[in-house]
Residue, then its C-alpha position, 0 to 999 in steps of 0.5 A: x542500465x535502465x532500472x527494472x520497473x514493477x507496478x504493485x497494487x496494494x491496500x493499506x488495510x491488507x495484512x498480506x500487502x504489509x508482508x509484500x511491502x517488507x519483502x519488496x522493500x528488501x529487494x529494492x535495497x538489495x538491487x539498489x538502483x536496478x529495480x524500482x517499485x511503483x506502488x498503486x492503490x487498490x481499494x478493498x473497502x472502497x466505501x465508508x462503512x458506518x456501524x449502528x453499534x460501534x462497540x460491537x463492531x470494534x469487538x468483532x474487529x478485534x477478533x478479526x485481527x487475530x487472523x493477522x497472526x498467520x501472516x505474522x508467522x511467516x518469514x520476512x514479515x511485517x510486525x503485527x499486533x492483534x488489535x488492542x487499542x480503542x480506535x477503529x474499526x477503520x471505516x474504509x480504505x480511501x483515506x490512507x491512499x489519498x494521503x499517500x498520494x499527497x506524499x507522493x507528490x512531494x517526492x519519492x522519499x516522502x512517499x516511501x516514508x508515508x507508505x511504510x508509516x501507514x502500514x506500521x501505524x495500522x498493523x503494529x501500533x493499532x492506530x485507525x488510519x482511516x481517521x483524519x486525526x491519525x493521518x494528520x499525526x502521522x504526517x506531522x511525525x514525518x515532518x512533511x509540510x503542514x500546509x500540504x496536508x491542510x490542502x488535501x481533498x478527498x480524504x473522507x471518500x467517494x461520496x460528495x467529493x467532486x474535483x479531488x485530483x488525489x481521489x481521482x488518482x486513487x480510483x484510477x489506480x483501482x480501475x487499472x488494477x481490475x482491468x489488468x486482471x488483479x483479482x486481489x492484493x498484493x498484485x505485482x506486474x512487471x511494467x510492459x508485461x500483461x502478467x500479474x502475480x497475486x499474493x505475498x510470495x516468498x522473497x526468493x520468488x521475487x528475487x528469481x523474478x527480478x534476476x531473470x528480468x534483469x538478465x533479459x533487460x541486459x540482453x536487449x540493451x546489448x542487442x536491441x534487435 
């Protein structure tokens, strides 16, 4: 049977996207080979943000991350920690997405590892995944080719970047999400179906959606008419 393919628009700075990622990873494993998720970029913070008072900005950010306790309290959630490091706040969403696109070019396993590692590093370990040094360290931890990372363009963001294919891919994903009606993230769409489901829903809802879609797909393959 042809695998069922879903498109997922997500941002690495969104705690609800982390929960959705954990749940959809579980679905992917449960329906091994029958379901595929195509992760695409959505930019909650598309432009670099500079802070006149970095210390005050970091303290404000620490207070904001207390809101992560809400998604942390849900079942099938990611592992969250209220911000305790001296890194951050993150400048913008672009760097993590550009690096994940670079990993995707190396193959699905490299992308999957980087996707999960970015979420874990930010929400569980309080590492600023908008910083080049942090992204390079994560890349090295996964033992991905150093020369590929060194050749990445567009990590710093939109301003002053021309001809960055990876950044162009990120921006194209974001425009696509807006065009299809994704008013927020996480947003999931069954390929070929215009409907978009926004929000980190319980795993049972995702499972019912997959089951119904697989039944329809099987019926069409038996009787294409």
